[in-house]
C-alpha positions in Angstrom: -42.7 -164.9 49.8 -41.2 -167.6 52.5 -39.2 -170.4 51.5 -42.3 -173.7 51.8 -44.1 -171.6 49.5 -41.4 -170.7 46.9 -40.8 -174.4 46.8 -44.3 -175.2 46.8 -45.0 -173.7 43.6 -41.6 -174.6 42.5 -43.2 -178.5 42.8 -46.1 -177.3 41.2 -44.1 -175.6 38.0 -42.0 -179.0 37.5 -44.8 -181.4 38.4 -47.1 -179.6 36.1 -44.3 -179.7 33.1 -43.0 -183.1 34.0 -47.1 -184.5 33.6 -47.9 -181.7 30.5 -44.4 -182.6 28.4 -42.3 -185.5 29.5 -40.2 -185.0 26.6 -39.7 -181.1 27.8 -38.7 -182.5 31.0 -36.8 -185.2 30.3 -34.5 -182.4 28.0 -34.7 -180.1 31.2 -33.5 -182.8 33.2 -30.3 -184.3 30.7 -32.3 -187.5 30.9 -32.2 -189.6 27.5 -35.7 -190.0 26.1 -34.6 -191.9 23.4 -32.6 -194.5 24.9 -35.8 -194.7 27.9 -39.1 -195.1 26.1 -40.9 -195.6 29.4 -39.5 -192.2 30.6 -42.3 -190.6 29.9 -44.4 -193.0 31.8 -42.6 -191.7 34.5 -41.7 -188.7 34.2 -45.7 -188.1 34.8 -46.1 -190.6 37.7 -43.0 -188.6 39.5 -45.2 -184.8 37.8 -48.8 -185.9 38.9 -47.3 -186.5 43.2 -45.0 -183.2 42.4 -48.0 -181.5 41.8 -49.9 -182.8 44.5 -47.7 -182.4 47.0 -47.1 -178.7 45.8 -50.9 -177.4 46.4 -51.5 -179.9 49.1 -48.8 -178.0 50.9 -49.9 -174.4 49.8 -53.4 -174.9 50.8 -52.5 -176.3 54.1 -52.0 -174.0 57.2 -50.5 -174.8 60.8 -49.4 -178.2 61.8 -50.7 -179.8 58.7 -48.4 -177.8 56.5 -45.7 -178.2 59.1 -46.2 -182.0 58.4 -46.1 -181.3 54.6 -42.9 -179.6 54.5 -41.3 -182.3 56.7 -42.4 -184.7 54.1 -41.5 -182.3 51.4 -37.8 -182.4 52.8 -38.3 -186.3 53.0 -39.2 -186.3 49.1 -36.3 -183.9 48.3 -33.7 -186.1 50.7 -34.7 -189.0 48.8 -34.2 -187.1 45.1 -30.9 -186.4 46.4 -29.4 -189.4 46.8 -31.5 -190.7 43.8 -29.1 -188.4 41.7 -25.8 -189.2 43.9 -26.9 -193.0 42.8 -27.6 -192.5 39.3 -24.2 -191.0 38.4 -22.6 -193.6 40.8 -24.1 -196.3 39.2 -23.0 -195.0 36.1 -26.8 -194.3 34.5 -26.4 -190.6 34.1 -22.9 -188.8 33.7 -21.5 -187.2 36.7 -22.4 -183.6 35.3 -25.9 -184.8 34.7 -25.7 -186.5 38.1 -24.8 -183.0 40.1 -27.3 -180.8 37.9 -29.8 -183.4 39.3 -28.5 -183.7 42.9 -28.1 -180.3 43.8 -31.6 -178.4 43.7 -32.7 -181.5 45.4 -29.9 -180.7 48.0 -31.0 -177.3 48.1 -34.7 -177.6 48.0 -34.0 -179.9 51.4 -31.9 -176.6 52.7 -34.6 -174.5 52.0 -37.5 -176.9 53.7 -35.7 -177.2 56.7 -34.9 -173.4 56.7 -38.6 -172.5 56.3 -39.2 -175.3 59.3 -37.1 -173.5 62.0 -37.4 -170.3 61.2 -39.2 -168.1 63.8 -39.1 -171.8 65.9 -41.7 -172.7 62.8 -44.4 -170.0 62.8 -43.7 -168.8 59.2 -44.6 -172.2 58.2 -47.5 -172.2 59.9 -48.9 -168.6 59.1 -47.9 -169.6 55.3 
């Protein structure tokens, strides 16, 4: 399985979890659900977008798949920024900030690798 397909399936799994069980997602992401009563709403919004981006990328081919992969890289970079900023502002602990940021940075790297591999042909090929 190439990195883009793996990332897309991961997005779908994480998004489906956040959508179906915001409480589980909060626990997995080390977020304070009792202290944030709006978290289930935000988790479901996040989840629906992750599922949509993941499914669209899995189903796309050619230039569309490359464009969706690039969009995914941008989303993951924004997620990495959000993780760092959450730690900087004190809204999460330093360890939780790292826990949230690391997968996003790895996803950026995997997405870029998918875009750059064999001139991007592996992304287009699926």
